[in-house]
C-alpha positions as CSV (number, residue, x, y, z in Angstrom):
1,X,0.0,0.0,0.0
2,X,1.5,3.3,-1.0
3,X,0.3,6.8,-0.5
4,X,1.5,8.2,-3.9
5,X,-2.0,9.4,-4.8
6,X,-2.6,13.0,-4.1
7,X,-6.1,14.3,-3.7
8,X,-7.5,17.8,-2.9
9,X,-10.7,18.6,-1.0
10,X,-12.7,20.7,-3.4
11,X,-15.6,21.3,-1.1
12,X,-17.5,20.0,1.9
13,X,-21.3,19.6,1.8
14,X,-23.4,18.3,4.7
15,X,-20.4,16.5,6.2
16,X,-19.3,14.9,3.0
17,X,-16.0,15.9,1.3
18,X,-15.9,16.1,-2.5
19,X,-12.3,15.2,-3.4
20,X,-10.4,15.5,-6.7
21,X,-7.4,13.3,-7.6
22,X,-4.4,15.3,-8.9
23,X,-4.7,13.8,-12.4
24,X,-8.2,15.4,-12.5
25,X,-9.7,12.2,-13.8
26,X,-11.3,11.0,-10.6
27,X,-13.7,12.7,-8.3
28,X,-14.8,11.0,-5.1
29,X,-16.9,11.6,-2.0
30,X,-16.0,10.6,1.5
31,X,-17.6,11.3,4.9
32,X,-15.6,14.0,6.6
33,X,-15.5,11.7,9.7
34,X,-13.4,9.2,7.7
35,X,-10.7,11.8,6.8
36,X,-7.9,13.1,9.1
37,X,-8.8,15.6,11.8
38,X,-8.4,19.1,10.5
39,X,-9.4,18.3,6.9
40,X,-11.1,21.3,5.3
41,X,-11.7,22.8,1.8
42,X,-8.4,23.0,0.0
43,X,-6.7,20.3,2.1
44,X,-4.2,18.2,0.3
45,X,-4.4,14.5,1.1
46,X,-1.9,11.6,0.5
47,X,-4.1,8.6,0.1
48,X,-3.1,5.0,-0.3
49,X,-5.0,2.6,-2.5
50,X,-6.5,-0.5,-0.9
51,X,-7.8,-3.1,-3.4
52,X,-8.0,-0.4,-6.1
53,X,-9.9,2.1,-4.0
54,X,-8.8,5.1,-1.9
55,X,-8.2,4.1,1.7
56,X,-9.7,7.3,3.2
57,X,-9.2,6.0,6.7
58,X,-5.5,5.9,6.1
59,X,-5.2,9.3,4.4
60,X,-2.6,11.8,5.6
61,X,-2.8,15.6,5.4
62,X,0.1,17.1,3.4
63,X,0.3,20.7,4.7
64,X,3.6,21.4,3.1
65,X,2.3,20.6,-0.4
66,X,-0.9,22.6,0.3
67,X,1.1,25.6,1.2
68,X,3.4,25.2,-1.8
69,X,0.4,25.1,-4.1
70,X,-1.2,28.1,-2.5
71,X,2.0,30.1,-2.7
72,X,2.3,29.2,-6.4
73,X,-1.3,30.3,-7.1
74,X,-0.7,33.6,-5.3
75,X,2.5,34.2,-7.5
76,X,0.5,33.6,-10.6
77,X,-2.3,35.8,-9.5
78,X,0.1,38.7,-8.8
79,X,1.7,38.3,-12.2
80,X,-1.6,38.3,-13.9
81,X,-2.7,41.4,-12.0
82,X,0.4,43.3,-13.1
83,X,-0.6,42.6,-16.8
84,X,-4.2,43.8,-16.3
85,X,-4.6,47.3,-17.8
86,X,-7.8,47.8,-15.7
87,X,-11.0,49.3,-16.8
88,X,-14.0,47.7,-18.4
89,X,-13.8,45.2,-21.2
90,X,-15.1,46.5,-24.5
91,X,-16.7,44.0,-26.8
């Protein structure tokens, strides 16, 4: 069992987490109660496969990877804002 699979919590609705695998090809739902304590929207999880299915009960939060991704997104947003001339868009 390896925890190579990286999943990100997209949203939480009524105690159920909607989670997207990094390759973007799989979306899953898991009860928040089965995920590590502290899991929230935007959390990055390392999840092992067990019999071809994610082992949510063995998932680990990867706070370092979450922070790295957030920092990269903020850098991209700052770069895009510098290129924005402002004003309304004329069609």
